[in-house]
N, C-alpha and C positions, 0 to 999 in steps of 0.2 A: 261312189267307193266302186260301184259296179264298171263302171267304166273302164276306168284303173284295171280291175282284176282280169278281165276281157279281152284287155289289151295285153296285159304281161303274155295273157292263156298265147295270142299271137305273135306277139314276140317268141316265146319261146317255142311256139311250133316256126318261126323264121329259121331260128338257129338248129334245132333240131334238122329241118329240111339242108341246112350251109352242112352241118357236122356228117350228114349219111351220103352228102353229092363227091363225085369223086373229083370235080374239082378243089383245089385249094381255096382257101378264105381269108381272101384280104384284110388282113390288121384292121387298116382303116372301115372297113365294115364292121368289123365284132365293134372297134371305138366307139363306132359311130353309136350302135347299139346300147354300145356297157351306158352310155349318158341317158338314152333313154328311159332305159329299164331301171338305173341310181333314181334318177328325178318319179319314173310312181314309185318308186318304194318308199322316199320319200314323204309322197302325199299321202299312198295308203297307212303309213307309221304313224303320222299327225290325224290323221280319219281312225286309226283304232286309239289313237289316245284320246281324243277329244270323246270317242264313243265308250271309251271305259269310265272318263270323267265324266259324263250324263249321269250312266249307272247308280256310279258312287253318291253323285247329288251336286258335283263340285261343278258349274257351268261357268 
């Protein structure tokens, strides 16, 4: 989970830099990044659910 959180922060930094650049952003670049962010989000959601289930005693 920590690696996904770190990766998410790094991708956010990439998007921030792209958005602050004077150069136009290629839609394909944003599409590729969005796929990665979606996968990270899915893993984080799964990890969160598993953690809550463990706390509730549901293994």
